[in-house]
C-alpha positions as CSV (number, residue, x, y, z in Angstrom):
1,M,0.2,0.2,0.0
2,I,3.0,2.7,0.7
3,E,4.0,2.1,-2.9
4,R,0.8,3.7,-4.2
5,L,1.5,6.8,-1.8
6,I,4.9,7.0,-3.3
7,D,4.0,6.7,-6.4
8,I,1.2,9.3,-6.5
9,M,4.0,11.9,-4.2
10,A,5.9,11.2,-7.8
11,R,3.3,12.1,-9.8
12,L,2.6,15.5,-8.2
13,R,6.4,16.3,-8.2
14,G,6.7,15.1,-11.6
15,P,6.9,17.8,-15.0
16,D,2.9,17.2,-15.3
17,G,2.5,17.4,-11.7
18,C,1.0,19.9,-9.3
19,E,2.3,22.9,-9.4
20,W,2.4,23.9,-5.5
21,D,3.7,20.1,-5.0
22,R,6.8,20.8,-7.7
23,A,7.8,24.6,-5.8
24,Q,8.2,22.8,-2.1
25,T,11.8,22.6,-0.5
26,F,12.6,20.6,2.8
27,A,12.2,24.3,4.4
28,S,8.9,25.2,3.1
29,I,7.1,22.1,4.4
30,A,8.6,21.7,7.4
31,P,6.1,23.7,9.3
32,Y,3.2,21.6,7.9
33,T,5.2,18.3,9.1
34,I,5.3,20.4,12.9
35,E,1.7,20.7,12.2
36,E,0.5,17.3,11.6
37,A,2.6,15.6,14.2
38,Y,0.4,18.5,16.5
39,E,-2.8,16.9,15.1
40,V,-1.8,13.3,15.8
41,A,-1.6,14.2,19.4
42,D,-4.7,16.0,19.6
43,A,-6.4,13.7,17.6
44,I,-4.8,11.3,20.4
45,E,-5.9,13.8,23.5
46,R,-9.4,13.7,22.6
47,G,-9.8,10.1,22.1
48,D,-11.0,10.4,18.5
49,L,-9.7,7.3,16.4
50,S,-11.1,8.0,13.5
51,E,-9.5,11.3,13.6
52,L,-6.2,9.6,14.2
53,K,-6.4,7.6,11.7
54,D,-6.5,10.5,8.7
55,E,-4.0,12.3,11.0
56,L,-1.4,9.5,11.4
57,G,-1.9,9.4,7.1
58,D,-1.3,13.3,6.7
59,L,2.0,13.0,8.5
60,L,3.1,9.5,6.6
61,L,2.6,12.0,4.1
62,Q,5.0,14.5,5.4
63,V,7.6,11.3,5.7
64,V,6.9,10.5,1.6
65,F,6.8,14.3,0.9
66,H,10.6,15.0,2.3
67,S,11.9,11.5,0.9
68,R,11.1,12.2,-2.6
69,I,12.4,15.8,-2.5
70,A,15.6,14.2,-1.0
71,E,15.5,11.4,-3.8
72,E,15.1,13.8,-6.6
73,A,18.3,15.7,-5.0
74,G,20.3,12.2,-5.1
75,A,20.0,12.0,-0.9
76,F,18.2,8.9,0.0
77,A,14.7,7.8,-1.1
78,F,11.9,6.6,1.4
79,D,13.4,2.9,1.5
80,D,16.5,4.1,3.2
81,V,14.3,6.0,5.4
82,V,12.6,2.7,6.5
83,T,15.9,0.8,6.3
84,A,17.5,3.8,8.9
85,I,14.7,3.5,11.6
86,S,14.6,-0.4,11.3
87,D,18.0,-0.9,11.8
88,K,18.0,1.9,14.5
89,M,15.5,0.4,16.3
90,E,17.5,-3.1,16.5
91,R,20.5,-1.3,17.5
92,R,18.5,0.2,20.3
93,H,16.9,-3.0,21.7
94,P,20.1,-5.3,21.8
95,H,18.3,-7.5,24.4
96,I,15.3,-8.1,22.2
97,F,17.6,-8.4,18.7
98,G,20.5,-8.8,20.1
99,D,22.6,-11.7,22.1
100,T,22.5,-9.8,25.4
101,A,19.6,-9.9,28.3
102,E,20.5,-6.7,29.4
103,G,17.7,-4.0,28.3
104,G,16.0,-1.1,29.6
105,H,15.9,2.7,29.8
106,H,19.7,2.5,30.7
107,L,21.2,0.6,27.8
108,W,18.9,2.6,25.5
109,E,20.5,6.3,26.7
110,E,24.3,4.0,26.2
111,V,23.0,2.9,22.5
112,K,21.7,6.9,21.9
113,A,24.6,8.1,23.4
114,A,27.6,6.0,21.3
115,E,25.5,6.9,17.9
116,R,25.9,10.9,19.1
117,A,29.8,10.5,19.9
118,A,29.5,8.3,16.3
119,K,28.4,11.5,14.6
120,G,31.3,13.6,16.0
121,E,28.6,15.5,18.6
122,S,30.8,16.2,21.6
123,S,28.5,18.1,23.7
124,T,26.2,17.0,26.3
125,L,23.4,19.1,24.4
126,D,24.3,17.6,20.9
127,G,21.3,16.7,19.2
128,V,18.3,18.1,20.8
129,A,16.5,19.2,18.0
130,R,16.6,23.0,17.7
131,G,12.4,23.0,15.9
132,L,11.2,21.7,19.2
133,P,8.4,23.7,21.2
134,A,10.3,25.8,23.4
135,L,9.0,24.4,26.3
136,L,9.7,20.6,25.7
137,R,13.1,21.8,24.3
138,A,14.0,23.5,27.6
139,E,13.1,20.5,29.6
140,K,15.3,18.4,27.0
141,L,18.1,20.4,27.6
142,Q,18.2,20.4,31.5
143,K,17.6,16.5,31.5
144,R,20.4,16.3,29.2
145,A,22.5,18.2,31.8
146,G,21.9,16.7,34.5
147,R,22.7,13.6,33.2
148,V,26.2,15.0,33.6
149,G,25.0,16.4,37.6
150,F,24.5,19.9,36.5
151,D,20.8,20.0,38.4
152,W,19.2,21.1,41.3
153,P,19.5,18.5,43.8
154,D,15.9,18.6,45.0
155,A,12.7,21.0,43.9
156,G,13.8,23.2,46.8
157,G,16.1,24.5,44.4
158,S,14.5,25.1,41.0
159,R,11.6,26.7,43.5
160,A,13.7,29.5,44.6
161,K,15.2,30.0,41.7
162,I,11.9,31.3,40.1
163,D,11.3,33.9,42.9
164,E,14.9,34.8,41.7
165,E,14.0,35.2,38.2
166,L,10.9,37.1,38.7
167,A,12.9,39.5,40.8
168,E,14.8,40.2,37.8
169,V,12.0,40.5,35.3
170,E,10.3,43.4,38.9
171,A,14.6,44.8,38.1
172,A,14.3,45.0,34.0
173,E,14.5,48.7,33.0
174,T,14.0,47.8,29.6
175,P,11.9,46.1,27.3
176,E,14.3,43.8,25.7
177,H,15.9,43.1,29.3
178,V,12.1,42.3,30.5
179,A,11.9,39.7,27.5
180,E,15.5,38.2,28.3
181,E,14.1,37.9,32.0
182,I,10.8,36.5,31.5
183,G,12.4,33.6,29.0
184,D,14.7,33.0,32.1
185,L,11.6,32.6,34.4
186,L,10.2,30.3,31.9
187,F,13.3,28.3,31.8
188,A,13.3,27.9,35.8
189,V,9.6,27.2,35.8
190,V,10.1,24.3,33.4
191,N,12.8,23.5,35.7
192,W,10.5,23.5,38.9
193,A,7.7,21.4,37.0
194,R,10.9,18.9,36.1
195,H,11.3,18.5,39.4
196,Q,8.1,17.8,40.1
197,G,7.4,15.1,38.0
198,V,5.1,17.0,35.6
199,D,5.8,17.3,31.9
200,P,5.3,20.9,31.5
201,E,4.3,20.7,28.2
202,A,1.6,18.5,28.8
203,A,1.0,20.7,31.7
204,L,0.4,23.5,29.6
205,R,-2.1,21.9,26.7
206,A,-4.2,21.3,30.0
207,A,-4.5,24.4,30.7
208,N,-4.9,26.1,27.2
209,A,-7.9,23.6,26.3
210,K,-9.2,24.6,30.6
211,F,-8.8,28.0,29.7
212,E,-10.7,27.5,26.0
213,R,-13.1,25.8,27.5
214,R,-14.3,28.1,30.7
215,F,-14.0,31.1,28.1
216,R,-16.5,29.4,25.5
217,G,-18.8,28.9,28.6
218,M,-18.6,32.4,29.3
219,E,-19.8,33.1,25.5
220,A,-22.2,30.6,26.0
221,A,-23.8,32.3,29.1
222,A,-23.4,36.4,28.3
223,G,-24.5,36.2,24.1
224,E,-24.1,38.1,21.9
225,A,-23.6,41.2,24.6
226,F,-20.4,39.4,25.7
227,A,-17.4,41.7,24.3
228,E,-19.8,44.4,25.4
229,L,-19.7,43.6,29.3
230,P,-17.5,45.3,31.6
231,L,-14.4,43.5,33.1
232,E,-16.1,43.0,36.3
233,E,-19.0,40.9,34.7
234,K,-16.5,39.2,32.4
235,E,-14.8,38.2,35.8
236,A,-18.2,37.0,36.9
237,L,-19.1,35.0,34.5
238,W,-15.3,33.1,35.2
239,V,-16.5,32.6,38.2
240,A,-19.9,31.1,37.6
241,V,-18.4,29.1,35.2
242,K,-15.9,27.9,37.3
243,A,-17.8,26.9,39.8
244,G,-19.9,25.2,37.8
245,E,-17.6,22.4,36.5
């Protein structure tokens, strides 16, 4: 079945294909790839398996699209992508596909470290993708630093850092300095969340969903007059919707 999709993409990118598809590059479709991954996550979060099927198809199309562009450039093709991930999965699970009984997360991390070394990556932070969402990348950078002992021993240190960074935000005197210090504050909050065993990206997604649910409830309660209500009445509606949950 995958051959059908590969052939479709080859036709779309061909001389008589789709003008839009032919014009795309790795960079131009990268935002769509990220968007499709988030739509997969959204379908999972909503428990919509029918939508998940469609979104997984859209994500698979992105893999085929990138692979086709690479094949045209003489770099690699879809089969090479499949081979690479298959080799990686077998390599990272020697207790399943190899001759060792040892397994688990510890061995997985050792194999990944060896792979980074083979690529010439010397820093502990090498390989943390720059295109990740900022909260997720902050968490991964902190975890990497923690592996070599650069981390608070407990949640108390990360909590105190929040107070320190908040004070620096309040003391900042220029818009640029405020922005910088707020970035540091957010980074500190991610660190504290991590020490609490909380996934900061998932926590913020949940907070977004909660805000959206309550705001829609306010709009429904007020009707078309909502936008014109004074802030005090909007606050009262917010409290009422929250209490009703």
